[in-house]
N, C-alpha and C positions, 0 to 999 in steps of 0.2 A: 603348297597343298592346303586345302581347307576341308575340315570334316564337320559334319552337322548331326552327329549321332547323340541322342540323349537316351540314357539307360536308367530306368528307375531302380534305385538301390535301397531306399529306405522311406518309410512313412511314419508320421507322427501326427495324430489327430487329422486335420484337413491339410496338413503340410506334406510335401513330397520333396525328396532329394534325388538328384540325377547326376550321373557322371557324364562328361562330354567326351568319352573315349578312354579316360582313366580317372584316377582320383586326384589329379593335380588341379584341374579346373572343374568345379562342380556348380550346379544350378540348384538353388533352393526355391521352391514354389510354395509360398505361405498363403493362408486364407483364413479370415475370421476377424474377430475384434483385435485391437492392437495387443491386448494382454494375451489372447490366444496365439497370435502370430509370434509374440515374444517367446512363449513356451515352445512353440514348434522350432523356432530358431535355436533356442537353448538346447533342445534335444539333439539337433543335428550338429551343433558346433561346440559342444561342451569340451571335447577333447582338444580341439584346435584352439579354443580360447585359453585353456590352461597352458598349452604349448607356447602361445604368443606371450602370455603373462610371464612365464618362466624365463623366456629368452630376451624380452624387451623391457618389461616393467620392473620385475623383481630385482634385477641387477642394479638398477638405478636407486631403488629404495634401499637396498643393502649398502650402497655408498652414501646414503642420505642425500641424494640429489633428485628429488627432495626426500624428506622423511616420510614414513607411511602416513602419519597424521596430517602432514602438509598435503600430500597427494590426495588423501581422502577429502580433506576440507576444500582445497582449491579446484580440483579436477573431478572430484566425486560429488560431494554435497552441493557445491556452488552450481555446477552445471545441471545437476538433476533438479534442484529446486526451481531453477529459472527456466526449465524446459516446458514445452506444451504438455497438455494432458496426454496426447497420443504418445509422445516420446517417453513420458514417465511410465505409461502402461506397457510400452514395448520393453523397457528396461526391467520393470517389475516382473513381467512374464519370463524373461530370461533368468532373472534371479530366482524365481520360483523353482525352476528346473535345475539350474546349475548349482544352486546352494550357496551362491555368493550374496553379499549385501548389494543393495543398489549402488552404494558408493563404489564398491570394487568394480562392478560392471561399468560404471560411468568412467572410472579412472582408465580402464583398458580402452574404452571408446575414445577418450580424450588424450591418449598417450602421444599422438601426433603433436598436440598443442603443448603437452608437458615438456617435450624436448625443446621447444622454443623457450619456454619459461626457464628451463635449466640452463640454457645457453652453453651446454656441455656437449651436446650431440649435434651432428650435422642434420638439419631438417631436409625435407624433400625438395631441394632447390633445383632440380634438373628437369622439371616437367615440360612437355611440349604438346601443343595442340594445333590442329588446323580446322578451318571451316571452308567449305566450298559449296556454292549454290548457283542457281540461275544458269547463265551461259557457260560457267566453268564445268558443269556436269552434263552428262548425256541426256538426263531426264528432267533437268531444271529444279530438282529437289535439293535437300540439304544433306550433305555428307560431312561427318565429323570424324576426327581421329585424334587419339591422345596416347602419350606415354606417361607413365608415372615412374619417375626415377628416384630411388632412395638407396637404402643400404642393403648389402648382400645378406644381412641377417634375416631378411624377409623371404628369401628364396625357398627355404624348406617348408614354409607354411602353405596349406591349401588355399586356393583362391576361390571365393564364392561370388557368383552373381545371384544376389538375393532378390526375389520378386515378391513384393508385399502387395497382397490383394485385400484391402480393407473392405469390410461389409457395412461401413458407416456412410457410404456414398461419396467418399473422397477418392482422388485419383490413385490408381495402382502405380507403383514405382518399381524400378529395377535399379539396384545399387551394387557396384563392384567393390569388393574389399576383402581383407583378410578376416579370420574369425574374431568376432568381438568388435569390429569397426563398423558401427552403425551410422556414423556421421556421414555427411555428404562428401563423396569422393568423385565418382563418375556415375552419373544417374540419367535415366530416361524415364519419363512417365507415359501413361497410356495415351495422352493427347499428343505425343510426339515432341515434347519439350525435353531438351538435353542441358545438362550442366556438368562441368568438371572443375576441380579445385587445384590451383597451383600455389606453391609456397611463394609468398611475397615478402619474406623477411629480408631478402637481399636489398630491397628497396625501402621497406617500411620499418626495418629494425627488429631485433629479437626482443620484442616487448609483448607481454600479455596483460591485459586489463582484467584483473581478477574480481572486479566489481561489476562486470558485464556478463550477460548470458553468452552462451556459445553460439557463434554465428554458424558453425558447421552443423550444430543440432537444428538451428532455426531454418537452415536450408532444406532440411527434410520437410518441414511444414510448407515452405514455398513450393516445392515440387508436388506435394500432395494436393495443394490448394489452387495452384495456378495452371491455367489452360493454354497459355501461350507465353512467348518470351518477353513481350512488353509488360505483361503482368509481373513477371519475375523482376524485370528492371525497375518497375515502380516500387515494388516491395524493397528491393535492395537500396533504393534511394532513401528509404526511411530508417534504415538500420545502421547501427554503429558496431564495428567489429571489435572482438576481444583480442584478435591478433591480425597480422597483415597477410592478406591473401590476394590472389588474382583468380577471378572466376571466368570461365567460358560459358556462355549461354546461347542456345539456339533453339529453333523449332522448325517444324515441317512446312511452314507457310510459303517460302522459307524466310527466316530472319535470324541473324546471328551477330554477336558482339562480345566484347569482354568487359569486365569490370576490374579496375585496379583499385584495391581497397586496403590502404593502410589503416591504422587505428584512428586516424583523425578525419578521414573523409572517404568518399567512394566516387570514382569517376569512370564513366562509361567511355570505352573506345570503340568506335564503329569501323567497319571495314572500309577501305578506300575503294574497293570494287566488289567483285563477287568471290574473292578468296581472302583468307585472313590467317595469319600465324600468331600464336600466343606462346610466350615463353615465360621467363621469370624476371624480366626487366620491364619497368614501366615504359611504354611507348607513346602514351598520350602526351602531346606537347604542352597541354595545359598545366602540367606540374611545374614547368619552368626549369627542368633539369635536362641535361644532355643524356643520351642513351648510355647506360652503364652496363659494363660486362659483369658477370658473376663468376664464382668459382666453378660453376658447372657449364661455362661457355654458352650462356644464353644468346648472346649476339651472333655467335657462329651458327648456332642452331636456327635462329630466326632467319638469317640470310640464306642458309641452306634450304629451309622449308619454303621460303618465298620463291627461290629459284626453281625448285622442283614443282611448285604449284604453277608457276608461269609456263614452264615447258610442257606441262600436262594439261593446260587449259582446254576445256571442252571435253576432256576425256576422264575427268575425276569422278569415277564411281567408287564403290566400296573396294573393288579389286585394285584399282589404281591407288587408292589411299593406303591399302595394305602394302603395296609395292613401295610407296614412298616411305612408309614406316618400317620397312625391312631394310632400308638403306642406312648404313652405319655412319656415325660421326667420325670415328677413328679407324685407321688401318690397324692391322694386327700388331704392328710395332709401336703403336701409340701416337703416330703422326696423324694429322688431320687428313681425312680422305678427300681427294679431289672429286668435285660434284657429289659431295656426301649428303647425308641426311641428318637425323637427330638421335638415332637409336644407339644405345651404349650397352651391349650385352657383356662387355668386359669393362673393368674399372681402370680408366686412364685419367680421370679427373676426380671430382668429389663424390660421384655416385654412379650407379648403374641403372639401366632400365629393368624394372622388376615386373611390370605388366603393361599391356597395351589393349586399347579398345577402339574399334572402328564402328560407326553407326550409319545406317541409312534410315533417316527419320521418317521418310515417306512410306517405307516398307516396315518400319518398326523391327528391323533386324540389327543384331550386333555381332561383331566378330572379336574374339578374345584370344590373347596370346601371352605366354611367358617366354621371351625370346631364348632363354637358356634351356628351356625344358619342353616346349610344345610347338606345334604348328598352329595356324589360325583355327579357331573353333567357332562355327556359326551357330547362333542361337536366334530362333524366331520368337520374338516377344509376344506376337499375336496369339501364339498357342499357350502362353503362360499367364498373360493378363486375363483374368476371369471376370464375368459380369456379376 
């Protein structure tokens, strides 16, 4: 079942907050300068930000993993100072309303990366994505789908699709994430460019270069400034990462590929045909390494997705993508499912699926789901991107 109801529940300045049927998945429509939009975001998410801080960040600081001063220096001040002016203004606007320092806002935003630095927590090593375009789809456009797999601790938090409509002439963007997570996770811009982020530490190691800027902050700038996937590719080729990631990039032309990005290099992997699966293992043969399994069964997910894509070829629209991503990796007894998929609503390996997104880039529509809590929710971005 898919629902597409948006109900206005709150306003702040030029910003609006909508429910998608309940308060589990919400849509934030922001508009103005980056400082103004930061203030709108802070007004809508203040309670949720504190909830995430108390559950995810504060326990690690209490254990001195790292200490508060280390967290503020390495993941607060470092990332804030090296960010673009727009990112700084966004964070300043949030701090204005929430009453936090810009360091604290930045630490929450970077807590994904802080878990890698600590090497004490399991990072989001179970993500799965697909791309389908051309003859693989009924309309020849680009369909994307993505699971973000991480810890059960994130299930109680509200999930926000935040639509940023800047008035400075740059691209409007929509980004999916929990309260306080501003960095690039799963994004679409008004030109029909898509990206998502996968943990790459299983391949590139649990290393954070603390003398570099945040690549996930920088990706916000790429999506705001780039009008097609090749422009994103060219920008990525000039950047060095502070941690290891795998990125999915696509657009409505249609064009799509992934980037495998350890801290030492970045290499683009193109699709062999008109479909592509992306997991947490490097698949580009140029690395000179064999395909490696991860604790979250990347290769099993990869093979399952490619099999489902092949048997659905020519019929992969948004509904078929949702069907593929409703298919589980495991049976209820923890054994691998025959003709299975990639989704993990229950924990049988290192993580579980905590949210999902499907996009039709030619239509600028997205479908969102938390498999333990909701059905698919349709959101028409054309009604949320403003001139």
